[in-house]
C-alpha positions, 0 to 999 in steps of 0.5 A: 306104789305112788309113795314108793315112786315119790321117796325114790325119785326124792332120793335121786333128787337128793344125791343130784343135788349133792353133786356140786357139794362133792365138786366143790369139796377139797380134793387136796393131797398132803405133801408130807404123805409118803409115796411108797406103800409100805408092807403093812398097808399092803398087808392089810389090803391083801387080806380085804382082798382075800376076804372079797374072794372067798366071802364076797364072791363065794357067797354071791354064787350061792343063789342057785338053790341046790348048788351052794355047797359046789359054789362055796367049794369051787370058790375055794378051789378056784382061789386056792389054784390061782393064787400060788400059779400067779405068784410062780409065773409072776416070779419069771416075768421079765423086769420083775421087781415086786415084792411078796405081798404086791405080788400076792395082791396081783395074784389076788387080782387074778383070782377075782377075774377068774371067779368072774370067768367061773361065774359064767358056767357056774353049775355046769362043771364038775369040781375037778374042771374048776381046777382045770379052769384055773390052771388054762385061765391064769396064763391067758390072764397074765399074758393079757396084762403083760401086753395091756399093762406092761407093754409086752410085744411092743403093741403099747407102752407100758402104763399108756392104758389107765386101768387102776382098779381093773375095770378092763383087765380084771372085770371085762376080761374075766366076763368075756373069758367066761363067755367064750368058755360058756359059748362052747360048753353050753348044751341044749339040755343046760339051756332048757333048764331053769335055774332055780333060787329061793328066798334062803339062796337069795338072802346069802347071795345078798350077804355076798354082795354086801361084803363085796361092797364094804371091801371093794375100795380096798380093792381098787386102792390096793396098789395106789399110792398112799397119797391117793388113797383117801381120794380113791376110797372115797370115789369107789364109795360114792360109785357104789352108792350111786349104782345102788340107788339107781339099780333100785329105781331101774329095776322097779320101773322096768320090773314094777316090783324089786329083783333081788338079783338086780340088787345083788349084782347091779348094785356092784356095777358102780365099783366096776366101772370106776375101777379105771379112774378111780384114782383120778376122777373128781368125787362128781364124776365117780358118782355119775360113773356109778349111776350110769353102770347101775343103770347099765347093769340093771337093764342088762339083767332085766332085758339084754340077758335073755336076748343074749341067751337066745342069740348066742345060744349060751347060758350065762349063769351069774349074769357076768356080761351085765355086771363085770363086761358091760360096766367094765368096758364102760369104765375103761372108756370113761377114762377117755372123757376123765383123765386129760392128756391120755392118748385114746388110741392106746386106751382103745387099743388096750381094750381091744387086745383084752377083748380078743385075747379074753374071748379066744382064750375063752373058746380054746379053754371050753374046748379043753374042759369039754374032754374032762367030762360033763355033769349028768345034772346042771346046778345040783350038788347031789352029783359029787357031795354027800347028804345033798338034796 
């Protein structure tokens, strides 16, 4: 154990020692790079995001031992429901001049937020209810996006809230929406039921986490101009490195042994938190944001989650509060310190609007979902799948 701690501290010291080097590294942008994103570039990023949605999120959510078939099928249904619905609704938005591939990417962002929301109630919905969840979620998501990013209702000016990679409108919105649904739907029976995992389900969950880790830079850089893409990609990778190392250190410090759930989830928190400022932060700042997010997320999984469940009387199956909610809000707040000239009141108002819309919409959605029935036994494939245990 002493050797383990020594090596861990050494890794941390190496990372800290490297921060000045990152700070002094050249971060220049070539003047002759094109400012517009080509269809080919957008297509590549869109396909990377699709891999995140289906492989990354899908396998991340198979950690529940007897719910793997349902988790993967639900992922398919949620993505297949949300993409065409978002693209259809987006095409009718006033002043919309988005090209087809950009519209697809925006739809993928909405699908990612939906999958986050579904993670809060994973295992407690029938499969047809996931489709209904998608149909209800996307209009609320577009409404919030329209207000916060596009100046809808005149509450904010378009572009006054900085959220390049969606820390606020994708991650925090999805997590808070999911909490609203969970608060409405969690039953006493579900509250008392243990969520079972095993070695196989944990390994598949880690596979999903690693797939997300690999493609996260494309997610954050999907709509970033080519001139800023290299800097953005490096920032996201550095933030993920920071959160991964800190997750390991904090997990061992709190639990005394490594929790695979912490590694599979909190290691991604750096990608969540760097989203708002991924195109603006220095490399040093990106590492720091990632480290802070990893520590916050791990503390959330190890300490906050059990207290939250008792206080709010809800089950957050995937712990979206700790992976997407808290780091997402932290990332939105980080913009206040990272981006010069940013109007604090606009950024804070954007965050507050997102919290309010997401939570209220989640509560309403939960009330509606209950009307379509409940699973007889939570976290079990057997109710709806052939040959399930």
